[in-house]
C-alpha positions in Angstrom: -3.9 14.9 -3.9 -3.6 12.2 -5.3 -6.2 9.3 -5.8 -4.9 6.1 -5.3 -5.7 3.3 -7.5 -7.6 1.4 -4.4 -9.8 4.1 -4.2 -8.1 6.1 -1.1 -5.7 9.5 -1.1 -2.5 10.4 -0.8 -1.8 14.0 0.7 1.6 15.2 0.9 4.0 18.4 0.5 6.6 19.0 -2.1 8.4 22.3 -3.8 8.5 20.3 -7.1 5.1 18.4 -8.1 6.1 17.1 -11.5 9.4 15.6 -10.3 7.4 14.3 -6.7 4.5 12.5 -9.4 7.7 10.9 -11.0 8.8 9.3 -7.9 5.3 8.2 -6.7 5.3 6.8 -10.1 8.6 5.2 -10.5 8.1 4.0 -6.9 11.3 5.7 -5.8 10.3 4.2 -2.3 9.0 0.7 -2.2 7.7 1.3 1.6 5.8 4.1 0.6 1.7 3.9 1.0 1.4 4.4 -3.0 3.7 1.8 -3.9 1.0 -0.7 -4.1 -1.6 1.8 -4.7 -0.5 2.6 -8.5 -1.4 3.9 -11.0 -1.8 7.0 -9.1 -3.8 10.5 -10.3 -3.1 13.8 -9.0 -6.8 15.1 -8.2 -6.0 18.3 -6.4 -2.8 20.4 -5.9 -2.5 24.3 -4.5 0.4 26.1 -4.1 1.3 27.9 -0.9 3.9 31.0 -0.7 4.9 29.9 2.6 5.9 26.5 3.9 4.2 26.5 7.2 0.9 26.9 5.3 1.6 24.4 3.3 2.0 21.8 5.8 -0.7 22.7 7.8 -3.2 22.7 4.8 -1.7 19.3 4.5 -2.0 18.1 8.2 -6.2 19.7 7.7 -6.8 17.6 4.3 -5.4 14.3 5.9 -7.9 14.9 8.6 -10.9 14.9 6.4 -13.1 11.6 5.5 -12.9 9.9 2.5 -16.0 11.8 1.1 -14.6 15.0 2.3 -11.3 14.4 0.1 -13.5 13.1 -2.5 -15.7 16.5 -2.8 -12.4 18.1 -3.0 -10.9 16.0 -5.9 -14.1 16.3 -8.0 -14.7 20.6 -7.2 -17.9 20.1 -5.5 -16.7 22.7 -3.0 -20.5 23.6 -2.0 -20.7 20.1 -0.5 -17.4 20.7 1.7 -19.5 22.9 4.6 -21.6 20.1 5.0 -19.4 17.1 5.0 -17.6 19.2 7.8 -20.6 19.0 10.2 -20.2 16.4 12.5 -23.9 14.4 12.3 -25.8 13.2 16.2 -27.9 10.6 16.9 -30.6 11.9 18.7 
């Protein structure tokens, strides 16, 4: 997960993290989400044995709120459960 200069997060899957970071930094694809949001900073990564698990996790992270992604990036794992709960007004 990358933190973009505008404060948003980019989440993706790769089989070579160093190469993929260089592609983002060098703006390999000018149409990409990150191309106009540089500089970028790697704030979270995880390794998986199976690609399907990586893709499943990527999709889950993309659905998270900005606050929940920030908690993950900052290592505030204890905050993740409460950020998962939906609050309903009475």
